N, C-alpha and C positions, 0 to 999 in steps of 0.2 A: 759514584759516577763511573768508575772503571767497570763495575759489574754491569751497569746498564749498557755500556758500549759493547761489551762482550755478548750480552743477550741480543742486542740489535744486530750485531754482525752474524750471530747464529741464525736469526730470523731471515736475514738477507741471503745467507748461504743456503738455507732450506728452500727459499723461494726460487733462487737460481737453479738449484738441483731439480725442483719440480718442473720448472720451465724446460730444462734440458731433457727431462724424461718424457714429458707429455706434449708440450707445444711444438718443439722442433720436429719430432717424428711425424706429427699430424700435418705439418706444413710440407714435408717431403712427400707424403702420400697424396694429399689433395689440397694443395696450397690455394691461396686466395686468387691466383691467376688462372686457375682451371675453370672452364665454363661449366655452368649448371647443365644437366642433361636437357636436351631440347633447345639449347641456345646455339645460335649460328656463330661458329668460330671463324669461318672463312667463307668468302663468296667471290665469284667472278662470273662474268657474262661474256658471251660471244655469239656471233651470227654463224650458225652451222651451214645454212644454205639460203640463197636468195636467187631466184631465176624467173624468167618469163618463157613459157613454153607455148608455141603456137601450133604445133603439129598434132598428130594423133597420139597413139599410146607410146609413151616414153618412160623407161625406168632408168633411174640414175642412183648412184650412191654419193652421199655427201663426203667431204673430206673427213677423215677420222681425227679424233682428239684424244690425247692421253688423259685419262680421268682417274688414275690410280690413287690419288690423294684426296678424292672427293667422295662423299657418301651418297649424294642424291643429285638429280638434275631436274630443274623445273623447265619443261619444254613448252614453248609457245609457238603456235602456228597462226600466221596471218595469211589469208588467201583472198584472191579475187578470181572467181571462177566464171568462165564464159558459158555460153549456151551449150547444153548437153555435155558438160565437162565435169571432171572430178579429180581429186588428188588423194592419194593414200600415202601416209608417212608412217614407217615402221622403224622405231629405234632398234639398233643392233649393237651387241656387245661382243668383245673379243679379248682373249687373254694374250694374244701375240700380234695383233694388228694385221692378221692374215686370215684366220679362220673366224667366221662371223656367225652368230646365232641371233634370232629375234629375241628381244627382251620379253620375258614371260613372267607371269605371276600365277600363283595357284592357291587352291583351297581344297578342303575336304568336305563333301556333302555326304552325310551318312557314312558310307564306307568307301565311296568312290572318289579318288583324287580327280580334280578338275584343273585344267590349265588353260590359260588364255594369253594372248599376245597383246602387249601395249601397242596401240595403233590409232592413228587418226584416219577417218574416212570422211571427206568433206566434199559436198556437191553444191554448196551455196557460199556466197561471200560471207566472211566473218573471221572471228578469232577463236582459237581453242587452246586448251592447256592440259597437260598431265604432269604429275609428279612421278618421277622414275627413280626407283632405287638402283644404284649402280653396282655392277659386278665386273670382275675381270679388270682389265687395264685400259680399254679403249672403247669409245662410243662413236657411232656414225649413224646415218639415217638412210634407209632405202626408200626412195620416193618414186611413185608411179603416177604419171600424169595421163589423163585422157582428155584430149581437146585443149583449148586455150586456157591456160592457168598462169597466174602470177602469184608466187608464194614466197614467204620468208619464214625460216625456222630460226627462232632465237632460243638460246639455252643459258640458264643460270645454274652454275654448279655450286653446291653447298657442302660445307662441313658442319653437321649438326648432330 
């Protein structure tokens, strides 16, 4: 009986040692609380700008928002455009909340790099959407109105 107890204790000791060597380090590196790639780990939404413009050409900048802990922004535009009117919305990014650049994306065709700016250009009533990868620490929108326009910009920030 004593021999069986010693053997059982040895088996449990080996099992505990194996757990300490293999299971605990695996949990420290990628534990069960870590999200799978592509999983949304955090989300928040806000209204970036909402206004009614009745005059001719007007360009304004929305208030900026610190986005340094977010990976991407889903940007929604809802517009009601009057006769001969249009609205152009350009997302802008900044590292210091002072110097702003238009959010850009690029690709290579054959050997020539191409760049384009994320932008909404709307001349009819409706809704539109873009997914914007974030860079820097701040996000705002440059908005140009031509004629009577009612618009709302809604933003959902995501960690994924």
